mmCIF file as Biopython writes it, N, C-alpha, C and O atoms, coordinates in Angstrom:
data_model
#
loop_
_atom_site.group_PDB
_atom_site.id
_atom_site.type_symbol
_atom_site.label_atom_id
_atom_site.label_alt_id
_atom_site.label_comp_id
_atom_site.label_asym_id
_atom_site.label_entity_id
_atom_site.label_seq_id
_atom_site.pdbx_PDB_ins_code
_atom_site.Cartn_x
_atom_site.Cartn_y
_atom_site.Cartn_z
_atom_site.occupancy
_atom_site.B_iso_or_equiv
_atom_site.auth_seq_id
_atom_site.auth_asym_id
_atom_site.pdbx_PDB_model_num
ATOM 1   N N  . MET A ? 1  ? 79.707 88.840  106.800 1.0 0.0 1  A 1 
ATOM 2   C CA . MET A ? 1  ? 79.004 90.099  106.573 1.0 0.0 1  A 1 
ATOM 3   C C  . MET A ? 1  ? 79.694 90.865  105.447 1.0 0.0 1  A 1 
ATOM 4   O O  . MET A ? 1  ? 80.898 91.114  105.513 1.0 0.0 1  A 1 
ATOM 5   N N  . ALA A ? 2  ? 78.950 91.233  104.430 1.0 0.0 2  A 1 
ATOM 6   C CA . ALA A ? 2  ? 79.505 91.936  103.284 1.0 0.0 2  A 1 
ATOM 7   C C  . ALA A ? 2  ? 79.693 93.409  103.610 1.0 0.0 2  A 1 
ATOM 8   O O  . ALA A ? 2  ? 78.824 94.045  104.207 1.0 0.0 2  A 1 
ATOM 9   N N  . ASP A ? 3  ? 80.837 93.937  103.208 1.0 0.0 3  A 1 
ATOM 10  C CA . ASP A ? 3  ? 81.135 95.352  103.415 1.0 0.0 3  A 1 
ATOM 11  C C  . ASP A ? 3  ? 80.610 96.142  102.220 1.0 0.0 3  A 1 
ATOM 12  O O  . ASP A ? 3  ? 81.015 95.885  101.086 1.0 0.0 3  A 1 
ATOM 13  N N  . SER A ? 4  ? 79.722 97.093  102.456 1.0 0.0 4  A 1 
ATOM 14  C CA . SER A ? 4  ? 79.166 97.896  101.359 1.0 0.0 4  A 1 
ATOM 15  C C  . SER A ? 4  ? 79.737 99.307  101.355 1.0 0.0 4  A 1 
ATOM 16  O O  . SER A ? 4  ? 79.202 100.187 100.681 1.0 0.0 4  A 1 
ATOM 17  N N  . GLY A ? 5  ? 80.814 99.531  102.098 1.0 0.0 5  A 1 
ATOM 18  C CA . GLY A ? 5  ? 81.434 100.850 102.175 1.0 0.0 5  A 1 
ATOM 19  C C  . GLY A ? 5  ? 82.224 101.174 100.921 1.0 0.0 5  A 1 
ATOM 20  O O  . GLY A ? 5  ? 82.287 100.372 99.989  1.0 0.0 5  A 1 
ATOM 21  N N  . PRO A ? 6  ? 82.827 102.359 100.903 1.0 0.0 6  A 1 
ATOM 22  C CA . PRO A ? 6  ? 83.620 102.774 99.753  1.0 0.0 6  A 1 
ATOM 23  C C  . PRO A ? 6  ? 84.789 101.821 99.490  1.0 0.0 6  A 1 
ATOM 24  O O  . PRO A ? 6  ? 85.339 101.219 100.412 1.0 0.0 6  A 1 
ATOM 25  N N  . SER A ? 7  ? 85.146 101.702 98.241  1.0 0.0 7  A 1 
ATOM 26  C CA . SER A ? 7  ? 86.230 100.806 97.856  1.0 0.0 7  A 1 
ATOM 27  C C  . SER A ? 7  ? 87.360 101.596 97.215  1.0 0.0 7  A 1 
ATOM 28  O O  . SER A ? 7  ? 87.122 102.545 96.469  1.0 0.0 7  A 1 
ATOM 29  N N  . CYS A ? 8  ? 88.590 101.197 97.511  1.0 0.0 8  A 1 
ATOM 30  C CA . CYS A ? 8  ? 89.753 101.802 96.863  1.0 0.0 8  A 1 
ATOM 31  C C  . CYS A ? 8  ? 90.036 101.131 95.529  1.0 0.0 8  A 1 
ATOM 32  O O  . CYS A ? 8  ? 90.827 101.640 94.734  1.0 0.0 8  A 1 
ATOM 33  N N  . SER A ? 9  ? 89.401 99.999  95.276  1.0 0.0 9  A 1 
ATOM 34  C CA . SER A ? 9  ? 89.614 99.269  94.038  1.0 0.0 9  A 1 
ATOM 35  C C  . SER A ? 9  ? 88.670 99.791  92.965  1.0 0.0 9  A 1 
ATOM 36  O O  . SER A ? 9  ? 87.452 99.788  93.144  1.0 0.0 9  A 1 
ATOM 37  N N  . LEU A ? 10 ? 89.232 100.234 91.862  1.0 0.0 10 A 1 
ATOM 38  C CA . LEU A ? 10 ? 88.417 100.746 90.762  1.0 0.0 10 A 1 
ATOM 39  C C  . LEU A ? 10 ? 87.488 99.665  90.215  1.0 0.0 10 A 1 
ATOM 40  O O  . LEU A ? 10 ? 86.313 99.926  89.959  1.0 0.0 10 A 1 
ATOM 41  N N  . ALA A ? 11 ? 88.009 98.460  90.039  1.0 0.0 11 A 1 
ATOM 42  C CA . ALA A ? 11 ? 87.195 97.369  89.503  1.0 0.0 11 A 1 
ATOM 43  C C  . ALA A ? 11 ? 86.038 97.044  90.441  1.0 0.0 11 A 1 
ATOM 44  O O  . ALA A ? 11 ? 84.915 96.815  89.991  1.0 0.0 11 A 1 
ATOM 45  N N  . GLU A ? 12 ? 86.307 97.025  91.731  1.0 0.0 12 A 1 
ATOM 46  C CA . GLU A ? 12 ? 85.244 96.723  92.695  1.0 0.0 12 A 1 
ATOM 47  C C  . GLU A ? 12 ? 84.216 97.852  92.738  1.0 0.0 12 A 1 
ATOM 48  O O  . GLU A ? 12 ? 83.014 97.594  92.811  1.0 0.0 12 A 1 
ATOM 49  N N  . ALA A ? 13 ? 84.678 99.088  92.694  1.0 0.0 13 A 1 
ATOM 50  C CA . ALA A ? 13 ? 83.759 100.229 92.715  1.0 0.0 13 A 1 
ATOM 51  C C  . ALA A ? 13 ? 82.869 100.236 91.473  1.0 0.0 13 A 1 
ATOM 52  O O  . ALA A ? 13 ? 81.673 100.509 91.572  1.0 0.0 13 A 1 
ATOM 53  N N  . LEU A ? 14 ? 83.448 99.934  90.293  1.0 0.0 14 A 1 
ATOM 54  C CA . LEU A ? 14 ? 82.664 99.921  89.057  1.0 0.0 14 A 1 
ATOM 55  C C  . LEU A ? 14 ? 81.655 98.784  89.023  1.0 0.0 14 A 1 
ATOM 56  O O  . LEU A ? 14 ? 80.621 98.895  88.364  1.0 0.0 14 A 1 
ATOM 57  N N  . SER A ? 15 ? 81.940 97.698  89.721  1.0 0.0 15 A 1 
ATOM 58  C CA . SER A ? 15 ? 81.004 96.575  89.737  1.0 0.0 15 A 1 
ATOM 59  C C  . SER A ? 15 ? 79.765 96.880  90.578  1.0 0.0 15 A 1 
ATOM 60  O O  . SER A ? 15 ? 78.770 96.160  90.495  1.0 0.0 15 A 1 
ATOM 61  N N  . LYS A ? 16 ? 79.816 97.941  91.388  1.0 0.0 16 A 1 
ATOM 62  C CA . LYS A ? 16 ? 78.695 98.296  92.259  1.0 0.0 16 A 1 
ATOM 63  C C  . LYS A ? 16 ? 77.770 99.342  91.647  1.0 0.0 16 A 1 
ATOM 64  O O  . LYS A ? 16 ? 76.759 99.688  92.258  1.0 0.0 16 A 1 
ATOM 65  N N  . GLN A ? 17 ? 78.087 99.856  90.457  1.0 0.0 17 A 1 
ATOM 66  C CA . GLN A ? 17 ? 77.238 100.884 89.851  1.0 0.0 17 A 1 
ATOM 67  C C  . GLN A ? 17 ? 77.039 100.601 88.373  1.0 0.0 17 A 1 
ATOM 68  O O  . GLN A ? 17 ? 77.830 99.891  87.752  1.0 0.0 17 A 1 
ATOM 69  N N  . ASP A ? 18 ? 75.973 101.164 87.813  1.0 0.0 18 A 1 
ATOM 70  C CA . ASP A ? 18 ? 75.694 100.995 86.392  1.0 0.0 18 A 1 
ATOM 71  C C  . ASP A ? 18 ? 76.607 101.889 85.563  1.0 0.0 18 A 1 
ATOM 72  O O  . ASP A ? 18 ? 77.094 102.915 86.039  1.0 0.0 18 A 1 
ATOM 73  N N  . LEU A ? 19 ? 76.829 101.488 84.328  1.0 0.0 19 A 1 
ATOM 74  C CA . LEU A ? 19 ? 77.654 102.245 83.407  1.0 0.0 19 A 1 
ATOM 75  C C  . LEU A ? 19 ? 77.012 103.596 83.113  1.0 0.0 19 A 1 
ATOM 76  O O  . LEU A ? 19 ? 75.805 103.667 82.881  1.0 0.0 19 A 1 
ATOM 77  N N  . PHE A ? 20 ? 77.773 104.629 83.119  1.0 0.0 20 A 1 
ATOM 78  C CA . PHE A ? 20 ? 77.366 106.008 82.817  1.0 0.0 20 A 1 
ATOM 79  C C  . PHE A ? 20 ? 76.452 106.638 83.864  1.0 0.0 20 A 1 
ATOM 80  O O  . PHE A ? 20 ? 75.892 107.704 83.608  1.0 0.0 20 A 1 
ATOM 81  N N  . ILE A ? 21 ? 76.281 106.022 85.032  1.0 0.0 21 A 1 
ATOM 82  C CA . ILE A ? 21 ? 75.378 106.599 86.029  1.0 0.0 21 A 1 
ATOM 83  C C  . ILE A ? 21 ? 75.882 107.945 86.517  1.0 0.0 21 A 1 
ATOM 84  O O  . ILE A ? 21 ? 75.084 108.859 86.727  1.0 0.0 21 A 1 
ATOM 85  N N  . ASN A ? 22 ? 77.189 108.088 86.701  1.0 0.0 22 A 1 
ATOM 86  C CA . ASN A ? 22 ? 77.714 109.367 87.178  1.0 0.0 22 A 1 
ATOM 87  C C  . ASN A ? 22 ? 77.465 110.483 86.174  1.0 0.0 22 A 1 
ATOM 88  O O  . ASN A ? 22 ? 77.071 111.582 86.564  1.0 0.0 22 A 1 
ATOM 89  N N  . SER A ? 23 ? 77.686 110.224 84.894  1.0 0.0 23 A 1 
ATOM 90  C CA . SER A ? 23 ? 77.463 111.261 83.889  1.0 0.0 23 A 1 
ATOM 91  C C  . SER A ? 23 ? 75.970 111.574 83.742  1.0 0.0 23 A 1 
ATOM 92  O O  . SER A ? 23 ? 75.601 112.723 83.498  1.0 0.0 23 A 1 
ATOM 93  N N  . THR A ? 24 ? 75.124 110.574 83.887  1.0 0.0 24 A 1 
ATOM 94  C CA . THR A ? 24 ? 73.679 110.796 83.803  1.0 0.0 24 A 1 
ATOM 95  C C  . THR A ? 24 ? 73.213 111.701 84.944  1.0 0.0 24 A 1 
ATOM 96  O O  . THR A ? 24 ? 72.480 112.663 84.713  1.0 0.0 24 A 1 
ATOM 97  N N  . LEU A ? 25 ? 73.632 111.398 86.167  1.0 0.0 25 A 1 
ATOM 98  C CA . LEU A ? 25 ? 73.239 112.222 87.308  1.0 0.0 25 A 1 
ATOM 99  C C  . LEU A ? 25 ? 73.830 113.618 87.205  1.0 0.0 25 A 1 
ATOM 100 O O  . LEU A ? 25 ? 73.183 114.593 87.588  1.0 0.0 25 A 1 
ATOM 101 N N  . ALA A ? 26 ? 75.053 113.727 86.693  1.0 0.0 26 A 1 
ATOM 102 C CA . ALA A ? 26 ? 75.661 115.046 86.518  1.0 0.0 26 A 1 
ATOM 103 C C  . ALA A ? 26 ? 74.866 115.878 85.522  1.0 0.0 26 A 1 
ATOM 104 O O  . ALA A ? 26 ? 74.638 117.063 85.761  1.0 0.0 26 A 1 
ATOM 105 N N  . GLN A ? 27 ? 74.443 115.290 84.421  1.0 0.0 27 A 1 
ATOM 106 C CA . GLN A ? 27 ? 73.669 116.030 83.423  1.0 0.0 27 A 1 
ATOM 107 C C  . GLN A ? 27 ? 72.322 116.473 83.984  1.0 0.0 27 A 1 
ATOM 108 O O  . GLN A ? 27 ? 71.874 117.586 83.708  1.0 0.0 27 A 1 
ATOM 109 N N  . LEU A ? 28 ? 71.679 115.624 84.761  1.0 0.0 28 A 1 
ATOM 110 C CA . LEU A ? 28 ? 70.403 116.009 85.372  1.0 0.0 28 A 1 
ATOM 111 C C  . LEU A ? 28 ? 70.616 117.149 86.369  1.0 0.0 28 A 1 
ATOM 112 O O  . LEU A ? 28 ? 69.799 118.065 86.459  1.0 0.0 28 A 1 
ATOM 113 N N  . GLY A ? 29 ? 71.712 117.083 87.111  1.0 0.0 29 A 1 
ATOM 114 C CA . GLY A ? 29 ? 72.038 118.160 88.054  1.0 0.0 29 A 1 
ATOM 115 C C  . GLY A ? 29 ? 72.370 119.459 87.339  1.0 0.0 29 A 1 
ATOM 116 O O  . GLY A ? 29 ? 71.959 120.534 87.775  1.0 0.0 29 A 1 
ATOM 117 N N  . TYR A ? 30 ? 73.120 119.363 86.232  1.0 0.0 30 A 1 
ATOM 118 C CA . TYR A ? 30 ? 73.439 120.560 85.445  1.0 0.0 30 A 1 
ATOM 119 C C  . TYR A ? 30 ? 72.174 121.213 84.916  1.0 0.0 30 A 1 
ATOM 120 O O  . TYR A ? 30 ? 72.092 122.438 84.830  1.0 0.0 30 A 1 
ATOM 121 N N  . ASN A ? 31 ? 71.192 120.402 84.565  1.0 0.0 31 A 1 
ATOM 122 C CA . ASN A ? 31 ? 69.929 120.941 84.059  1.0 0.0 31 A 1 
ATOM 123 C C  . ASN A ? 31 ? 69.234 121.778 85.131  1.0 0.0 31 A 1 
ATOM 124 O O  . ASN A ? 31 ? 68.683 122.836 84.829  1.0 0.0 31 A 1 
ATOM 125 N N  . ILE A ? 32 ? 69.255 121.318 86.367  1.0 0.0 32 A 1 
ATOM 126 C CA . ILE A ? 32 ? 68.655 122.092 87.464  1.0 0.0 32 A 1 
ATOM 127 C C  . ILE A ? 32 ? 69.402 123.412 87.632  1.0 0.0 32 A 1 
ATOM 128 O O  . ILE A ? 32 ? 68.780 124.464 87.780  1.0 0.0 32 A 1 
ATOM 129 N N  . LEU A ? 33 ? 70.745 123.360 87.610  1.0 0.0 33 A 1 
ATOM 130 C CA . LEU A ? 33 ? 71.535 124.591 87.737  1.0 0.0 33 A 1 
ATOM 131 C C  . LEU A ? 33 ? 71.272 125.547 86.573  1.0 0.0 33 A 1 
ATOM 132 O O  . LEU A ? 33 ? 71.141 126.755 86.775  1.0 0.0 33 A 1 
ATOM 133 N N  . TRP A ? 34 ? 71.194 125.003 85.353  1.0 0.0 34 A 1 
ATOM 134 C CA . TRP A ? 34 ? 70.947 125.842 84.187  1.0 0.0 34 A 1 
ATOM 135 C C  . TRP A ? 34 ? 69.613 126.567 84.316  1.0 0.0 34 A 1 
ATOM 136 O O  . TRP A ? 34 ? 69.516 127.752 83.997  1.0 0.0 34 A 1 
ATOM 137 N N  . LYS A ? 35 ? 68.585 125.860 84.782  1.0 0.0 35 A 1 
ATOM 138 C CA . LYS A ? 35 ? 67.271 126.496 84.952  1.0 0.0 35 A 1 
ATOM 139 C C  . LYS A ? 35 ? 67.342 127.607 85.996  1.0 0.0 35 A 1 
ATOM 140 O O  . LYS A ? 35 ? 66.682 128.637 85.860  1.0 0.0 35 A 1 
ATOM 141 N N  . MET A ? 36 ? 68.151 127.393 87.046  1.0 0.0 36 A 1 
ATOM 142 C CA . MET A ? 36 ? 68.287 128.418 88.079  1.0 0.0 36 A 1 
ATOM 143 C C  . MET A ? 36 ? 68.970 129.657 87.510  1.0 0.0 36 A 1 
ATOM 144 O O  . MET A ? 36 ? 68.518 130.775 87.758  1.0 0.0 36 A 1 
ATOM 145 N N  . PHE A ? 37 ? 70.058 129.478 86.747  1.0 0.0 37 A 1 
ATOM 146 C CA . PHE A ? 37 ? 70.762 130.621 86.173  1.0 0.0 37 A 1 
ATOM 147 C C  . PHE A ? 37 ? 69.937 131.312 85.095  1.0 0.0 37 A 1 
ATOM 148 O O  . PHE A ? 37 ? 69.929 132.540 85.013  1.0 0.0 37 A 1 
ATOM 149 N N  . ARG A ? 38 ? 69.249 130.537 84.274  1.0 0.0 38 A 1 
ATOM 150 C CA . ARG A ? 38 ? 68.495 131.110 83.162  1.0 0.0 38 A 1 
ATOM 151 C C  . ARG A ? 38 ? 67.211 131.793 83.619  1.0 0.0 38 A 1 
ATOM 152 O O  . ARG A ? 38 ? 66.874 132.873 83.134  1.0 0.0 38 A 1 
ATOM 153 N N  . ASN A ? 39 ? 66.494 131.165 84.554  1.0 0.0 39 A 1 
ATOM 154 C CA . ASN A ? 39 ? 65.191 131.680 84.976  1.0 0.0 39 A 1 
ATOM 155 C C  . ASN A ? 39 ? 65.222 132.401 86.316  1.0 0.0 39 A 1 
ATOM 156 O O  . ASN A ? 39 ? 64.240 133.037 86.702  1.0 0.0 39 A 1 
ATOM 157 N N  . GLY A ? 40 ? 66.341 132.307 87.026  1.0 0.0 40 A 1 
ATOM 158 C CA . GLY A ? 40 ? 66.443 132.967 88.325  1.0 0.0 40 A 1 
ATOM 159 C C  . GLY A ? 40 ? 65.757 132.214 89.445  1.0 0.0 40 A 1 
ATOM 160 O O  . GLY A ? 40 ? 65.709 132.692 90.579  1.0 0.0 40 A 1 
ATOM 161 N N  . MET A ? 41 ? 65.225 131.041 89.140  1.0 0.0 41 A 1 
ATOM 162 C CA . MET A ? 41 ? 64.560 130.222 90.166  1.0 0.0 41 A 1 
ATOM 163 C C  . MET A ? 41 ? 64.484 128.779 89.684  1.0 0.0 41 A 1 
ATOM 164 O O  . MET A ? 41 ? 64.650 128.497 88.497  1.0 0.0 41 A 1 
ATOM 165 N N  . ILE A ? 42 ? 64.234 127.880 90.613  1.0 0.0 42 A 1 
ATOM 166 C CA . ILE A ? 42 ? 64.056 126.473 90.262  1.0 0.0 42 A 1 
ATOM 167 C C  . ILE A ? 42 ? 62.788 125.947 90.912  1.0 0.0 42 A 1 
ATOM 168 O O  . ILE A ? 42 ? 62.368 126.430 91.963  1.0 0.0 42 A 1 
ATOM 169 N N  . GLU A ? 43 ? 62.195 124.972 90.287  1.0 0.0 43 A 1 
ATOM 170 C CA . GLU A ? 43 ? 60.998 124.335 90.827  1.0 0.0 43 A 1 
ATOM 171 C C  . GLU A ? 43 ? 61.334 123.059 91.584  1.0 0.0 43 A 1 
ATOM 172 O O  . GLU A ? 43 ? 60.534 122.569 92.382  1.0 0.0 43 A 1 
ATOM 173 N N  . HIS A ? 44 ? 62.545 122.515 91.325  1.0 0.0 44 A 1 
ATOM 174 C CA . HIS A ? 44 ? 62.944 121.259 91.947  1.0 0.0 44 A 1 
ATOM 175 C C  . HIS A ? 44 ? 64.324 121.417 92.569  1.0 0.0 44 A 1 
ATOM 176 O O  . HIS A ? 44 ? 65.210 122.041 91.986  1.0 0.0 44 A 1 
ATOM 177 N N  . GLN A ? 45 ? 64.499 120.848 93.753  1.0 0.0 45 A 1 
ATOM 178 C CA . GLN A ? 45 ? 65.788 120.967 94.429  1.0 0.0 45 A 1 
ATOM 179 C C  . GLN A ? 45 ? 66.650 119.718 94.268  1.0 0.0 45 A 1 
ATOM 180 O O  . GLN A ? 45 ? 67.764 119.664 94.787  1.0 0.0 45 A 1 
ATOM 181 N N  . GLY A ? 46 ? 66.159 118.747 93.573  1.0 0.0 46 A 1 
ATOM 182 C CA . GLY A ? 46 ? 66.903 117.514 93.344  1.0 0.0 46 A 1 
ATOM 183 C C  . GLY A ? 46 ? 66.014 116.510 92.651  1.0 0.0 46 A 1 
ATOM 184 O O  . GLY A ? 46 ? 64.930 116.847 92.176  1.0 0.0 46 A 1 
ATOM 185 N N  . LEU A ? 47 ? 66.483 115.252 92.593  1.0 0.0 47 A 1 
ATOM 186 C CA . LEU A ? 47 ? 65.706 114.222 91.932  1.0 0.0 47 A 1 
ATOM 187 C C  . LEU A ? 47 ? 66.109 112.848 92.423  1.0 0.0 47 A 1 
ATOM 188 O O  . LEU A ? 47 ? 67.189 112.655 92.983  1.0 0.0 47 A 1 
ATOM 189 N N  . PHE A ? 48 ? 65.228 111.910 92.204  1.0 0.0 48 A 1 
ATOM 190 C CA . PHE A ? 48 ? 65.494 110.493 92.438  1.0 0.0 48 A 1 
ATOM 191 C C  . PHE A ? 48 ? 65.463 109.798 91.089  1.0 0.0 48 A 1 
ATOM 192 O O  . PHE A ? 48 ? 64.551 110.021 90.293  1.0 0.0 48 A 1 
ATOM 193 N N  . LEU A ? 49 ? 66.453 108.959 90.829  1.0 0.0 49 A 1 
ATOM 194 C CA . LEU A ? 49 ? 66.508 108.196 89.584  1.0 0.0 49 A 1 
ATOM 195 C C  . LEU A ? 49 ? 66.388 106.720 89.926  1.0 0.0 49 A 1 
ATOM 196 O O  . LEU A ? 49 ? 67.236 106.166 90.626  1.0 0.0 49 A 1 
ATOM 197 N N  . ASN A ? 50 ? 65.325 106.080 89.428  1.0 0.0 50 A 1 
ATOM 198 C CA . ASN A ? 50 ? 65.125 104.651 89.632  1.0 0.0 50 A 1 
ATOM 199 C C  . ASN A ? 50 ? 65.789 103.918 88.478  1.0 0.0 50 A 1 
ATOM 200 O O  . ASN A ? 50 ? 65.335 104.007 87.337  1.0 0.0 50 A 1 
ATOM 201 N N  . LEU A ? 51 ? 66.864 103.194 88.772  1.0 0.0 51 A 1 
ATOM 202 C CA . LEU A ? 51 ? 67.620 102.539 87.705  1.0 0.0 51 A 1 
ATOM 203 C C  . LEU A ? 51 ? 66.905 101.334 87.120  1.0 0.0 51 A 1 
ATOM 204 O O  . LEU A ? 51 ? 67.216 100.924 86.002  1.0 0.0 51 A 1 
ATOM 205 N N  . GLU A ? 52 ? 65.964 100.761 87.837  1.0 0.0 52 A 1 
ATOM 206 C CA . GLU A ? 52 ? 65.229 99.618  87.298  1.0 0.0 52 A 1 
ATOM 207 C C  . GLU A ? 52 ? 64.200 100.055 86.271  1.0 0.0 52 A 1 
ATOM 208 O O  . GLU A ? 52 ? 64.036 99.401  85.241  1.0 0.0 52 A 1 
ATOM 209 N N  . THR A ? 53 ? 63.500 101.158 86.540  1.0 0.0 53 A 1 
ATOM 210 C CA . THR A ? 53 ? 62.459 101.637 85.632  1.0 0.0 53 A 1 
ATOM 211 C C  . THR A ? 53 ? 62.922 102.799 84.761  1.0 0.0 53 A 1 
ATOM 212 O O  . THR A ? 53 ? 62.244 103.168 83.802  1.0 0.0 53 A 1 
ATOM 213 N N  . LEU A ? 54 ? 64.071 103.374 85.092  1.0 0.0 54 A 1 
ATOM 214 C CA . LEU A ? 54 ? 64.619 104.556 84.423  1.0 0.0 54 A 1 
ATOM 215 C C  . LEU A ? 54 ? 63.704 105.766 84.531  1.0 0.0 54 A 1 
ATOM 216 O O  . LEU A ? 54 ? 63.711 106.630 83.655  1.0 0.0 54 A 1 
ATOM 217 N N  . LYS A ? 55 ? 62.929 105.832 85.585  1.0 0.0 55 A 1 
ATOM 218 C CA . LYS A ? 55 ? 62.062 106.981 85.824  1.0 0.0 55 A 1 
ATOM 219 C C  . LYS A ? 55 ? 62.778 107.969 86.748  1.0 0.0 55 A 1 
ATOM 220 O O  . LYS A ? 55 ? 63.436 107.580 87.712  1.0 0.0 55 A 1 
ATOM 221 N N  . VAL A ? 56 ? 62.632 109.243 86.429  1.0 0.0 56 A 1 
ATOM 222 C CA . VAL A ? 56 ? 63.214 110.321 87.226  1.0 0.0 56 A 1 
ATOM 223 C C  . VAL A ? 56 ? 62.063 111.029 87.933  1.0 0.0 56 A 1 
ATOM 224 O O  . VAL A ? 56 ? 61.111 111.477 87.294  1.0 0.0 56 A 1 
ATOM 225 N N  . ASN A ? 57 ? 62.158 111.125 89.243  1.0 0.0 57 A 1 
ATOM 226 C CA . ASN A ? 57 ? 61.136 111.816 90.038  1.0 0.0 57 A 1 
ATOM 227 C C  . ASN A ? 57 ? 61.764 113.026 90.707  1.0 0.0 57 A 1 
ATOM 228 O O  . ASN A ? 57 ? 62.741 112.889 91.444  1.0 0.0 57 A 1 
ATOM 229 N N  . PRO A ? 58 ? 61.211 114.213 90.458  1.0 0.0 58 A 1 
ATOM 230 C CA . PRO A ? 58 ? 61.787 115.435 91.034  1.0 0.0 58 A 1 
ATOM 231 C C  . PRO A ? 58 ? 61.464 115.556 92.522  1.0 0.0 58 A 1 
ATOM 232 O O  . PRO A ? 58 ? 60.473 115.022 93.020  1.0 0.0 58 A 1 
ATOM 233 N N  . ILE A ? 59 ? 62.342 116.280 93.205  1.0 0.0 59 A 1 
ATOM 234 C CA . ILE A ? 59 ? 62.109 116.669 94.605  1.0 0.0 59 A 1 
ATOM 235 C C  . ILE A ? 59 ? 61.729 118.139 94.562  1.0 0.0 59 A 1 
ATOM 236 O O  . ILE A ? 59 ? 62.562 118.989 94.247  1.0 0.0 59 A 1 
ATOM 237 N N  . ASN A ? 60 ? 60.501 118.438 94.871  1.0 0.0 60 A 1 
ATOM 238 C CA . ASN A ? 60 ? 60.011 119.818 94.803  1.0 0.0 60 A 1 
ATOM 239 C C  . ASN A ? 60 ? 60.629 120.670 95.890  1.0 0.0 60 A 1 
ATOM 240 O O  . ASN A ? 60 ? 60.980 120.188 96.967  1.0 0.0 60 A 1 
ATOM 241 N N  . VAL A ? 61 ? 60.756 121.987 95.570  1.0 0.0 61 A 1 
ATOM 242 C CA . VAL A ? 61 ? 61.289 122.951 96.530  1.0 0.0 61 A 1 
ATOM 243 C C  . VAL A ? 61 ? 60.263 123.180 97.595  1.0 0.0 61 A 1 
ATOM 244 O O  . VAL A ? 61 ? 60.495 123.962 98.518  1.0 0.0 61 A 1 
#
């Protein structure tokens, strides 16, 4: 049975995710925060990112 839990090994952890995924998700999250600070409200409370199609689908408030 394969263990899919967190890994203490950097090499093993990096092999389980795509390159730059953390920075991509952070930038998308920052965009939601920026809209909240700039406009005083947000239309989306989060998002789903499909790595196979590279489509981003918002989660509406």
